[in-house]
N, C-alpha and C positions, 0 to 999 in steps of 0.2 A: 220588659216594658214597665214603667212606673205606673202605679195606681194610687187611689186615694187612701189616706191614713185614717185610723180610728183610734181614739183613746177614751178609756172609761176608768173611773176611779170610785172608790167608796171610802167613807170615813167612819164606818161601823154600822152595825144593825142596832136598833133601839135608838130612840130619838128624844128630843125635847117634846113635851106635850104640845099638841096642836094649840096654837095661840096666835098672837099678833105677829105681823110681819117684822116688827122690831125685834122680837125674840129670836126669829129665824135668821135675821140679817147677818150676824157675825159668821154663822156657819155657811150660809150661801156664799158670802164673800170669800171665806177661806177655801171652799171647794173650787170656786172660780180661779183663785190664785194658784192652787195646785194644778188645776187643769191647764192653765196658761203656761206653767213651767214645763209640763210634759209636752204640750203641743208645740212649744218653741223648738224642741228637739226634732220632732217629726216634720215640722214645716221646713226646717233647715236640711232635710234629707237624712236625718239621723235614724238610728235603729230603734225598733220597738223596745229592745232591751234597755238602751240608754234612756228612752222616754219614760218607762215605768219606774226606773230607779230615780230619775230626776223628780218625778211626781211624788214618790213616796218620801224622798228626802225633804221636800217642801212640807209634807204633812207631819213628818217627824219633828220638824222645827216649830210646829204650831201647837201650843198647849191646849187647844180645844179638843184634841184627840188623844186616844190612849196608845201612843207610840212615841218613842223618844221623849222629848220634853213634854211633861204632862202625863207620863205613864203612871199607872196605878201602883200601889204598894203591896208587897208580900205581907204575910203574917208577921214577919220580923221587921216591918216598916222599912224595907229596902226595895230596890227596883231590880227586876231581872227581865231583860228584854229579849225578844225573839224576832227573827226576820228570815224570809226566804225569797229566792228569785229563781226563775227558770227561763231558759232560752228555747223557744219552740223550734228554732231552725236546727239546732244541734242536739237538743234534749239535755244539754248541760244544765246543772242546777247547783246552787250553793245556799247554805243557811248557817246562821249562828243562833245559839240558844243559851239562855240564862246569863247574858252579858250585863255588866254593870257600869262600865266606864266608856263604852264606845258611843260617841256622840250620835252617829247615824248607823244603826245596826244594818240597814239595808245595804250600805256601802261595804260593810264587812262581808255580808252574804255574797255580794258580787265578787269580791276578792277571793273568797273561798271557791266560787265557781271558776274563776279565771285560773286559780292555782291548780285545780284539778285533782289534787291528791285525796280530797275528801269531799263529801257532799254536805255534811253537817259537822260543825265544830261547836263545842260548848264550853262554858265556864272559863277557867283560867287559860285553857289552851286557845280559845277564841280571842281572849284579850291579848295574849302574847302575839298571836298571829297578826292581829290588827296593828299592834305596835310595830312589828317588823315590816308591815306593808305601808307604814307611814300614815295611817288613818288618825284622825283627831280623837284624842281621849280627853275625858272631862271628869271632874269630881262627881261622884254619884248624886250629890245635892243638886246638880244642874237639872236633873230630870224632875225634881220635886216641885209640887205646887201645894198651897194650903188647902185647896179644895179636895185634892186627892187624899191628903192626910186626914181631913175631916171625914171623908167617906170610909176610910179604914177604921177610924175610931168608932164610928157609928156601927159598922158591921160587927166589930169585936164586942161592943157593948150590948148588942142584941143577941149574942149567943154563940159567940165563940169561934168554932173551927171552920164554918162553911166559907167557901170561896164564892164570890158573887160577880156576875158580869156587870158591865158598866151601867146599863139602863136599869137593872134591878136595884143596885145599891143607890143610885140616884133617887129612885122612887121611894126607897126606904128612908132616905133623908128628907125628901120633900116631893110630893107627887107632881109638883110643877118644876122640879129641878132640871137643870140641863143634863143631857145625856152625852156620853162620849164613846169612842170606840176604836177598835182595830182599824188600820188603814191598808189600802191596797190599790193596785192599778193593773190594768191589762191593756195591751195595745197591738195594733196591726200597723206595720210601717208601709211605705210606698213600694217596697219590694215584696210585699205579701208575707213577711215574717211576723211571728207572734211572740209575745213575751208576757210574763206575769210576775208581780212582786207583792209581798204582803209583810206587814210589820206590826208588832203589838207589844204592849206592856203586860198582857195577860189578864188575870182576874184579880180583883181586890181581895186581899186576905188569902191569897193562894199559898199553898205549901211551898216553902223554899225548895227550889229544884224542879218545880213543876214546869213542863214544857208544853207549849201550845201547838195548835195545828199550823200556825203561821210558819213554823220552821220545818214542816213535814211535807215533802213532795207527795202530791196525790190527795192530800187532805185540805190544807189551806192554800196551796199554790200548785198550779200545774200549767204547762204550755206545750203544745205540740202542733207544728205547722200543718199536720194532716187533718186537724179537727178544730181546736179551740185553745184559748188561754183563759184561765179561771183564777180568781182570787176570792177567798171565803172570809166571812165574818160572822161571829155569833158564839154559841156555846161550843168551845173548841173540842172538848172530849167527844162530843157527838159527831163533829165533822171528821175527827180521826177515825172513829169506829165505822162511820159510813163511807170513808174514803171518797168524800163528796166531790172534790175537784176532779179526781181521776174517773169517778163514776160518770160524770158528764161526758168526758172524752170517750169512755167505753160505750156509752149508749149511742153516741154518734157513729163510732167506728164499727161496732158489731151489730147494732140494731138498726142502723140507718136512720136514726131520728135526727131531725133538724135541731139546731142548738137550743132554740127557745123551748121546744118540748123536752129535750134532754135535761136542761137546767131545771125546769119546773118539776119534772118527774123525779129528779134527784132530791130536790127539797121535799117533795111529797112522799116519796117511797123509801129513800135512804136516810133522811134526816128526821123528819117529823115522827115516824113510828117509834123511834127510840128516845123521844123526848127532846130532840134538838130544836133550837130556835136560831134564826139568823137568816143569812142570805148569801148570794154570790153575785159577782159581776163576771161577765164572759163576753168574749168577742171571737167570732169564727174566722176562717181563712178568707171569707168574702167581705169581712168587715161588718157583718151583722152583729147586733148587740142583744144580750139578755141580762136582766137584772132582777130575778125573782127573790122574794123573801117572805118569811112567815112571821116576822116580828112586827111591832107597831109601825116601824118605818125603817129606812136605811138611807143614811147620807150618801148621795151618789151624784155623779156628774158625767157627762159624755160630750164628745165633740167628734164630728166626722168632717173631713176636709171639704170645704165649700159650704158648710152649714154652720149655723149659730150654735154656740155651746148651750147645753141644757143642764140645769141643776134641779134636783128633786130631794125631798126629805120624806114625805109621806107617800101613800099609795096613790099618787096623782100622775 
């Protein structure tokens, strides 16, 4: 029997400074656009998996966020992109890491999942796989923006080797500067199935070869029809160490916590104690939503079938 769908997305933790509605307008408009792209899939009877991929593709195409076009630069002034996707119905997952020419890394992650021989493909192997699967490849310059290059130069001028998350480097440039971030989506379709997808450009000035939690099942992305679907955003190394996305699932499954409590407890007990900042979006098998974060804000949006879309940036 068909039931109502739910779609939730994020555009990263850490935000523009609270200010005028005009400052926020481009981001709210972008979040609504991405939400509409994913909702169109669900409203047409499509799967949660296809919906989260469509949502993240839209965000990868938008230079306001740190994924795809508009991704941050490595210490070598290059782009290395990561993405991961998981199907809660089958527990199949796929990811790519450190890719440089794949226009939409989330589509490559989906193809890795469908192929089934691997869960994560990285570097040149992932590039060749994408070529064989007929995905669109672009010159690396397609991902570049002047703002991102300026951020890299600022960080390098201020002291060298540290890698910085979006909202921190923006603050270093200008305390009122725009913030950007990793993107992700989670969904429940009309058949009750769940899925999650996450995509990122990583950290500004990151070491070449550094991989993010976005490409790691259980850290930046997780989905299981028995419990929930989760996409993470924030300081990736901490999400990896805390296995945050899987921790929410485990709290629900083994401790019997509802999703809202499980998600908040994971932020408070698995992430924060080791210095992590950021947040998660999550949807459970009943379509309930949780979006906790411990950063200044988190770009986020949600829609449930039969209800108006909701877009938020700060803790409102």
